[in-house]
N, C-alpha and C positions, 0 to 999 in steps of 0.2 A: 736599066732600072733606076740607077742613081740619078740620071737626068730627068726621068719622068717624075720622080718624087720631088724634085726640086722646083718643078713648075708651079704647083699649088702654093708652095711656100712663098715664091716670088710674087704671086698674085695677091696673097694676103698682105704682104709687105707693101704692095703698091696701093691697096685699098685704104690703108690707114691714113695716108696723107690726104686722100680725097674726102673721107669722113671728117677729118679734123678741119679741113678747109671749110666744109659746109657749116660746122659748128661755129667757127670763127666768123663766118659770114652772117649767120643768124644773130649772133651776139652783137655784131656791129649794127645790125638793123634794129634789134629789139631794145637794146640798152638806151640809145638816144630817144626812142619813142617813149620809154618809161620815164626818162628824165624830163621830157617835155610835159608829160601828164602831171608829174609831181610839181613841176614849176607852175603849171596852170592852176593846180589846187592851192598852192601857196598864194597866188595872186587873187584868185576868186574867193577863197574862204573868208577874208575880212569883209567882203561885201555882204555876207550872210550874218555878220555880227552886228548887234545893236549899237547905235551911237550913244544911247542913253546910259551914261555911266552911273547915274544916280540910283538906278534900280536894275536888279538882275535876278535871274532864276538860278538857284543853286543846284547842286547835284540831286537828281531824281531818278527813280526807276520808272520806266515807261512801259505800259502794257498796250500793245498795238494789236491785240487780238480782234478788236472791233475797229474796222477801217474807218467808220464814220465818226468815231469819238476818240478822244485822247485821254487816257487815264494815267495818272501819275501817283506813285506810292511814296509817301513821306516827302512831299515837296518842301523846299526851303526857299523862301523869298527873302532876299536881302536888300535893304534900302538904306539911304542916308538922308538926313534932314538938311536944311539949308546951311547948317554949320558942319556938314560932313561927318556927323555922328551916326554910327550904324545902328540899325535896329533890324530885328529878324521876325518873320512870320512863318510858322511851320504848320503842318496839318498832317492828319493820318493819311489822307488821300485827296486828290484833286481831279476834277473831271471837266473837260472842255468839249462841249457838244459838237463844235465844228472847228476845223483848223483856222478858219478866218474869224472866229468869234472872239470878241474882246472880253467875254465873261467866263470866269473859271469858278466852278463850284467847289467849296472846300468842306471837308468833313473833319470835325474836331479841331478847328484852327486855334493857334496860340501865338500871341505876340509878345515879344520880349524887348523892353526898352531899358537901356543902361546909360546913366549919366557919367560925366567925367569923374565924379567922386566915388563911383561904384554903386550908387543907389540905383535900384531897379524897380520896374513896374511890369507886371505880367497880366495879360488879358487872355481868358479862355472862353470858348463858346461851343455850343453844340454843332453849329454849322456856320458857314460864311460864304460870301460871294466877292471875288476879287474882280474889279473892273480895271482892265489894263489901260483903257483910254483915260479914265479919271485918276488912275493910280491910287485907288482907295479900296479898302476891304470893309464890307458890311458884315457885322457879326450878329447872329440871331440865335433863337432857341434857348435863351438864358445866358447872360454874360457875367462872368466873375472877374473882378479886378483885385489883384493882390499887390500890395506895396510892402517893400522889405522892412518898413518901420513898424509893421504889425497891423496895418489896416486892410480890411477886406470889404469890397462893395459888390452889390449884385443889382443887375438891371436886365431888362428883357432884350434890348438891342444896343448896339454901339457902332460907331464908324471910325475907322483908322485912316488917316491921311498919310499915304506912303511918302509924300513929298515933304511934309513938315514934321512927321513923326508924332503928330498929335492925335488924340482920340476923344470922342465925345458921344453923348447919348442924350436923347430928349424924352426918354421913358422914365417913369418913377424909379428911383434908386434908393437903396437902403444899405446900411453897413455898420460896422463897428471897428473899434481900434482901441489902443491904450488909453485914449482920453475920453472915450464915450461912444455913443451911438448917434447916427445921423440918418435923416430921411430928407429927400429932396425930389424935385420934378425932373432933374437932369444933372449931367456932370460934364466937365471938360478937363482933360489931362493936358497940361501945357509943359513945355520944356522937358519932354520925355519923362514926366513924373515929378519934376521939381515942384510943380504947383498943381493942385487938384481943386477945381472950383465946382461948387454945387449951385445949380441954377434953379430959378423958380422959387416957390415957397419951400423954405428949408427949415428943418427942426433938428436941433441937436441937444442931446442929453449928455452932460459931462459927468465923468466919474471923479469923486473927490480924491485928492492926492493923499498918500499915506502920511499920517501925522497931522493932517488938517483937523481942526476942532469940529466936533459934530454936536448938534443941539441935543440936549438931554430929552429923554422921552417925556412927553407931557409939557414941553416948553421950558423956557429958562426960568429960574427962580431968583 
């Protein structure tokens, strides 16, 4: 009886080295294969990255439920002008009709431009269209321009050049600020807000400064 009971025990002891050897063999085969795949990804991945360092798409949430369109939630487009000064264009959502399309439709876009001294200009609109080929964003549906010095302008359309960081519009514009009110046939924002030019026929009504003498009612005596 003692010898019969010892036989299964010896068989189990002999089976362990065989199973262990198979595991070691599989690891020797699989691990190098995994390493080759990882190295391949490291080599190939840079090929998928854009060489254009002047403009990039920031973090977005992508909705791929519709295979024929690409929908992005809260997209963030970051660009730099010719002096490497950054500016940002965000939106509530973006839609690209086809993967190979250069046009991206934006909902409630907003552009922020900041100069070295901290002065900023912001543009908001109801809708927009980003052209990747021309590196430009066309704003429409009513455009509002805010300057941190207290000025606010309104126009129907505007265009942002993502390569220069400049914005312009050729539609009638009106606005107001600390110095008065202005009306013009168009505008151009230069140097990321350092200069704002009003084009075409322009009209400006200035507010008198505090302490300035005012003519008496009925004229001077």
